[in-house]
N, C-alpha and C positions, 0 to 999 in steps of 0.2 A: 396516789395514796393521801389521804387527809393526815393531818398532824397528829391526830390521835392513834391511829393504826401505824404511822410512822414512828412516833415515840415508842410503841409497845415493841415494834421490830427492832429498833436500834437498842432498846434496854435489854432485851434478851441476847442481843450478840455482845453486849459488853457484859452483863451481870448474869446471864442464865434465865431460868424460868421461874425463879423465886420472887416474892413480892418485897419491895422495901418495907423495913419496919414502920415509916411513918404512914404508910397506907392504911394500917389499922388505927393510927391515932389521930392523924391530921390529913385526911385523904384530899381535902381540898388543895392544901399547900403542895402536897406530893404530885397532884395532878398538874397544878399549874407549872411547877418545877420541871416535870417530865416532858410536857407537852411544849415547853418552850425549848428547854435544852436539846432534847433527843428528836422533836417532832420539826422544830425550826431551825434552831442555830446549827444543828449536825447537818443540816442540807444546805447550808449557805457556803457557796466557794467550792474550791477544789481540792481541798484538804484531803488526804487519806484518813482511814480510821486510825492507823497507827500513828500519823502525825498529829491528829487530834489529841489522842492520848498522851503523846509525848508533851505536848503544850499543856495539857491538863495537869499533868503529874508535876510538871516544872512550877506551875503559877499555885498549884495547891500546896506545894512545899514551900513556896515563897509566903504564902498567905498563912501557913501553919494551921490549916485545916485538916488536922490529921486524921480523923475518922474516914473523911472522904478521899483523903491521900490512899489509905489502906484499900478502899474500894476501887480505886481507879488504878493502882498498882495490879490487882486482880484483873480488871478489865484490860489494862495493857497486854497482860499474858494472853488473855482470851482473844484479842484480835491479831495476835502474832507477833508482839514485840518481844525480843529477847530479853532476859534478866539484864544482859550487859547495857543493851539500848535503855533500858528504864534507869539502870545506875547512873549512866552518863548524863540523863537528863536531870537527876538529883544533884550530882556532882556538879553540874555546870551553873547550879543556883549559887554556889559556895562564895564566890567573891561579892555577891550581891546581897545575901541575905546574913552572912556570917556564919561561922562555924556552929555555934549552939543550935541554931534552926536547922542546919543541915544534918546535923547529928540526930535531931528529932526525926526529921523526915527519912533517914537512912535507918533508923530504928524500925519504922513503920514498914518500910520497904523490906527490909531483911525478915521481918515476922511474916509477912507474905510469902516470901520466897521460902522459907523454912517449911511453912504449912503445906507448900506446894511441893515439897520434897526437892528443893534446888540446893545442891551443895554450896555451901559457903566456906571460905570467901572465894568469890568469884576471879577468874584469871585477871592478873594485872593487865592494865592497858595503857600505862604511862609510857612516854617516848622520850624523856628527857632524864638527866642526872643532875648532880649538883654542879658540874662544869658546863653543862649546856643549856640549862633552864633559862637563864636570863637571855642568851643569844638567840635562841629559837623562840623565846616568848616575843621578844623584841621584833624578830622577823615576821611572826604570824600578826602582831599588832600593826606592823606597817603595812602588812599585805590587805589588811582590812580598812585602815584608816588613811595610809599614805603619809605624805611629807609633814602633815600636822604633828605627828608623833614627835619628830625631831624638834619642832618649835616648841612643843609642850615641855619636852625635857630641858631645852635650852633657856625657858623663861620660869621655870620652877623656881619659886621665891627662897631665897637662901634658908637652909635649915630644913626645907622640906624636900630636897633631891631624892630622899630615900622612898618617898611615896611613890614617885615614877618608877624607881627601880623595883619596888614591890609590885606595882600594877604590871610591869612587863614580865618579870620572872615567876609570880605567883598566879595572877589572873590569866594571862596568855601563855606562860610557860608551862605551869602546872597543870592548867586545866584545858586551854583551848588545843594543846598539841595531843592531847589524848586520843586514842584511836576509837573505833565504832562509830561515832557520829562525825559526819563531815562539817566542814566549816559554815557552810550555809545553813544547816540545821542549828549548830551551837549559835550562830549569830541570831537565828530567828527566835530561838528559845531565850537567849539574853534580852531581846527587845520585849518578849512576853514579860518576863520575870520584872524587870526594871519598871516596865508599865504599870505592874500591879502593886508596886509598892507605893506609887504616889509620891509626888513632890520631888521627882526625879527628872523633870521635862528637859533639863539641859543634857542630861545623859541619853534619855530617851531619843532626842534628835540626833546626838551623835551616833548612836546605834541605828536609827532609820537610815542615815547616810552609809553606815557600815554595812547594813543589809544590802543596800542599792550596790554598793562597791562589789560585794562577793556574788552578786547575781540574783537576789532575791527581788522580784518585781514588786511595785507598790500594790497591787492587787493580792499578792501573796501576804505582805504585810496586813492588809485589811482582812483577809481571811482569818490570819492568825489572832488578830486583835478581837475580832468577832467570836472566836472561839473562847477567849478569855473572858467576854463579857459576862456569862452567868456566874462566874467565879469571882470577879472583881468588881462588878457593879459599873452602872453607867458613867459616873462622874471620871473615873480613872481611864475607862474605855474612851470617852470622848475628848479627855485631855491628850491621850495617846494619838488618836486619829488626828487632832489638831496638830500635832508635832510631825505626822506623817505628811500631812498636806501643806505644812510650812516647808519642809525639806524636799519634797517631791510635789510641787504643784502640777496641776494638769497642763 
């Protein structure tokens, strides 16, 4: 199937039989977009349609491209993602983009859910409490990154030890320990989110290694970053791929 027909097929699967609004006003750009994203990128690699939409939702949340996020939340439902899976992809962004941007993304997500007749709030998926969030978070952190975490905590500058505690308790305790998405998926989404931010190459390299440690292959990372390309552009994609190649050489 050529990329034009492929793009039309994938677009229908994601968004239904309607035409994008831009088709009436800027059809040239719409055709370039659709044929590249849905006719080429969506055919590259071995990611499932659900995985592609989880990645896209996370990256659009990070980029704060909210009209497109709303469209892809709908698309996620159309390809079989559960509301809980979509919510976890958005929540996973929180430590990396901050609460205000996450709240913006949650607002768009919830609007789609409500329009679709999905009752809110969704079921709680947390697994920690005030007494366990630090210890469980630290355990998850070490399962991803290994002994380097003890070194980071031991060498934290005086007066900055609390940042390491926050990282363990909040990022890994409050977020990574949640149900619905497994550790491999969460770590893959994290790589995509921080890659999309730009200027985070040190953290990208750490999470490339973290992905390898939890069982995501180099090819899977390449597939995921390829999916990110239309939404974050070539410079950030190439920088992220350079980090992958540096940490996981052939």
